[in-house]
Structure formats: structure tokens, C-alpha cells
C-alpha positions in Angstrom: 163.3 66.9 313.6 162.1 67.8 317.1 162.5 71.6 316.2 160.2 71.0 313.3 157.7 69.1 315.3 157.5 71.9 318.0 157.1 74.5 315.3 154.3 72.5 313.8 152.5 72.2 317.1 152.7 75.9 317.7 151.4 76.6 314.3 148.6 74.2 314.8 147.7 75.9 318.1 147.6 79.3 316.4 145.4 77.9 313.8 143.0 76.4 316.2 142.8 79.7 318.2 142.1 81.6 314.9 139.3 79.1 314.1 137.8 79.6 317.6 137.6 83.3 317.0 134.9 82.7 314.5 133.7 86.3 313.6 135.7 89.1 312.1 134.9 91.5 314.9 136.1 89.0 317.5 139.3 88.2 315.6 140.0 91.9 315.2 139.4 92.7 318.9 141.5 89.7 320.0 144.5 90.8 317.8 144.2 94.3 319.0 144.1 93.3 322.7 147.2 91.2 322.1 149.3 94.1 320.7 148.7 94.0 316.9 148.4 97.3 315.1 145.1 98.5 313.6 146.1 98.2 310.0 147.8 94.7 310.4 144.8 93.4 312.4 142.4 94.7 309.7 144.5 93.3 306.9 144.7 89.8 308.6 141.0 89.7 309.4 140.1 90.6 305.9 142.3 88.0 304.3 140.6 85.3 302.2 143.0 82.7 303.4 142.0 79.9 305.8 143.3 79.3 309.3 146.3 77.1 308.4 147.7 79.8 306.1 146.9 82.7 308.5 148.7 80.8 311.4 152.1 81.9 309.8 151.0 85.5 309.4 152.9 88.3 311.2 149.8 89.3 313.1 149.3 85.9 314.8 153.0 85.6 315.5 152.8 88.8 317.3 149.5 88.0 319.1 150.5 84.5 320.0 154.2 84.4 320.4 156.2 81.2 321.4 156.6 82.7 324.8 152.9 82.5 325.4 152.8 78.7 324.7 155.7 78.2 327.0 153.9 80.1 329.7 150.7 77.9 329.0 152.7 74.8 329.7 153.6 73.5 326.3 156.7 71.5 327.0 159.8 71.9 324.8 160.4 68.7 322.9 
């Protein structure tokens, strides 16, 4: 139960960050800076899916790993 909750919180945070990067150019550059390859970044930015669906994409999991949220102070539940 708590593992599911922590996973949901991280997915929600990824979704919110994706929403904050409003434009395609910003999304692409943020993904590239965070270590995502050119093709995967372009494919993710060009997707027609909304932020909740994109939050589980490999690109966002690479760009925003669980380690990042731990370093930001998200407590383990």
C-alpha cells in the first residue's frame, strides 16, 4: 500500500513538471539536459498523450529518476 502511494506521488510530480514545461522546445531541452537521447526526447515531446500518460514514459523516468526526488527531500513513506 505505501509502496503504491509513493509511486503515485512520484508519478504525480513527474506529471506536474511535464505540465510546467509548457512548450515543446522547453520540454525537449529539459529532457536533453537531463540525459535523454535526441530520438527519445523528440518522440516524447511529439506524443499526443497528456501529462499523466507521459509521466510513465521512459524519457521522464530517465530525466526525473527516483533518486532525484529523494535528493529533493521527498520522504520515503
